[in-house]
C-alpha positions, 0 to 999 in steps of 0.5 A: 521394140525395146521398152524400159520400165522405170520403177518409182516409189516413196521411201517407206511406202511399200511393205517392210522387209521380211514381212509376209507382205514383202514376201507376197510382193517378191512373189509378184516380181518372180511371177513377172520375171517368169511371164516376161521370160515365157513371152521372150520379152525379158531383156534385163531387170534389177533393183537399185541400191538406195539413193544414199549410194548414188553419185551424180556427175556433171561436166561444167566448163571442162571440169567433172563435178560429182556430188553424193546422192541424186541430182534432184530432191524428189519424193519418189525414188528410182528403185529399179528397172526392166528392159523388155522387148515387146511387140508394141506399147500395149504389150509393154504396158501389160507387163508394166502393170504386173510390177508389184510396186505399181500398186503403191508407186509408179512405173514409167514406160519409155521406148528405147532408142536403138542406134544400130 
Protein backbone atom coordinates (compact mmCIF):
# COMPACT_ATOMS: atom_id res chain seq x y z
CA UNK A 1 0.00 0.00 0.00
CA UNK A 2 1.22 3.50 -0.76
CA UNK A 3 1.45 6.11 1.99
CA UNK A 4 2.28 9.79 1.90
CA UNK A 5 4.27 11.37 4.69
CA UNK A 6 3.62 15.13 4.86
CA UNK A 7 6.40 16.96 6.68
CA UNK A 8 5.43 20.08 8.69
CA UNK A 9 7.46 22.51 10.79
CA UNK A 10 7.36 26.09 11.97
CA UNK A 11 9.64 28.56 10.24
CA UNK A 12 12.90 28.85 12.14
CA UNK A 13 12.29 25.77 14.29
CA UNK A 14 14.90 23.58 12.62
CA UNK A 15 18.64 23.95 12.31
CA UNK A 16 19.90 26.98 10.38
CA UNK A 17 21.16 26.46 6.83
CA UNK A 18 24.91 25.82 6.69
CA UNK A 19 25.38 24.96 10.38
CA UNK A 20 26.80 21.63 11.58
CA UNK A 21 23.32 20.80 12.92
CA UNK A 22 21.86 21.35 9.45
CA UNK A 23 24.45 18.99 7.97
CA UNK A 24 23.54 16.37 10.59
CA UNK A 25 19.87 16.73 9.67
CA UNK A 26 20.66 16.33 5.96
CA UNK A 27 22.67 13.19 6.75
CA UNK A 28 19.53 11.91 8.47
CA UNK A 29 17.52 12.52 5.31
CA UNK A 30 20.17 10.73 3.24
CA UNK A 31 20.02 7.76 5.62
CA UNK A 32 16.23 7.67 5.33
CA UNK A 33 16.43 7.77 1.52
CA UNK A 34 18.92 4.88 1.59
CA UNK A 35 16.71 2.86 3.97
CA UNK A 36 13.59 3.42 1.87
CA UNK A 37 15.41 2.46 -1.34
CA UNK A 38 17.00 -0.61 0.24
CA UNK A 39 13.55 -1.77 1.38
CA UNK A 40 12.02 -1.11 -2.05
CA UNK A 41 9.63 1.36 -0.39
CA UNK A 42 10.84 4.62 -1.98
CA UNK A 43 8.39 6.02 -4.54
CA UNK A 44 9.08 9.78 -4.38
CA UNK A 45 10.12 12.50 -2.01
CA UNK A 46 11.22 16.08 -2.10
CA UNK A 47 11.33 19.37 -0.26
CA UNK A 48 9.04 22.23 -1.21
CA UNK A 49 10.01 25.83 -1.78
CA UNK A 50 8.83 28.32 0.83
CA UNK A 51 5.20 29.33 1.31
CA UNK A 52 6.05 32.73 -0.19
CA UNK A 53 6.25 30.93 -3.57
CA UNK A 54 2.83 29.26 -3.22
CA UNK A 55 -0.31 30.12 -5.19
CA UNK A 56 -3.70 28.93 -3.99
CA UNK A 57 -6.39 28.30 -6.60
CA UNK A 58 -10.14 28.05 -6.08
CA UNK A 59 -13.04 27.71 -8.50
CA UNK A 60 -16.08 29.77 -7.48
CA UNK A 61 -19.19 30.27 -9.58
CA UNK A 62 -17.34 29.24 -12.75
CA UNK A 63 -14.48 31.65 -12.09
CA UNK A 64 -10.89 30.77 -11.27
CA UNK A 65 -9.56 32.69 -8.29
CA UNK A 66 -5.89 32.67 -7.33
CA UNK A 67 -4.12 34.19 -4.39
CA UNK A 68 -0.52 34.30 -3.31
CA UNK A 69 0.52 32.05 -0.47
CA UNK A 70 -1.23 29.21 1.31
CA UNK A 71 -5.00 29.28 1.77
CA UNK A 72 -4.92 29.19 5.57
CA UNK A 73 -2.65 30.96 7.98
CA UNK A 74 -0.96 28.29 10.04
CA UNK A 75 2.00 28.14 12.36
CA UNK A 76 3.35 25.00 10.75
CA UNK A 77 4.09 24.87 7.06
CA UNK A 78 4.26 21.94 4.67
CA UNK A 79 7.94 21.67 3.84
CA UNK A 80 8.18 18.38 1.98
CA UNK A 81 6.82 14.90 1.43
CA UNK A 82 7.60 11.26 0.84
CA UNK A 83 5.50 8.71 -1.00
CA UNK A 84 6.31 5.24 0.29
CA UNK A 85 5.16 1.80 -0.82
CA UNK A 86 4.91 -0.14 2.45
CA UNK A 87 3.45 -3.45 3.55
CA UNK A 88 1.29 -1.74 6.18
CA UNK A 89 0.85 1.36 8.33
CA UNK A 90 3.35 0.12 10.91
CA UNK A 91 6.09 0.01 8.29
CA UNK A 92 5.10 3.46 6.98
CA UNK A 93 5.23 4.86 10.53
CA UNK A 94 8.63 3.26 11.12
CA UNK A 95 10.01 5.11 8.08
CA UNK A 96 8.18 8.32 9.01
CA UNK A 97 9.84 8.23 12.43
CA UNK A 98 13.19 8.41 10.61
CA UNK A 99 12.30 11.79 9.07
CA UNK A 100 14.62 14.26 10.87
CA UNK A 101 12.02 17.06 10.94
CA UNK A 102 9.83 14.87 13.19
CA UNK A 103 12.15 15.85 16.07
CA UNK A 104 11.02 19.50 15.93
CA UNK A 105 7.95 19.44 13.65
CA UNK A 106 5.39 16.82 12.75
CA UNK A 107 4.85 14.18 10.09
CA UNK A 108 1.34 13.29 8.94
CA UNK A 109 1.07 9.81 7.38
CA UNK A 110 -1.90 8.96 5.16
CA UNK A 111 -2.65 6.05 2.85
CA UNK A 112 -3.10 7.00 -0.78
CA UNK A 113 -6.27 6.16 -2.67
CA UNK A 114 -5.24 4.17 -5.74
CA UNK A 115 -7.86 4.60 -8.45
CA UNK A 116 -6.60 2.02 -10.91
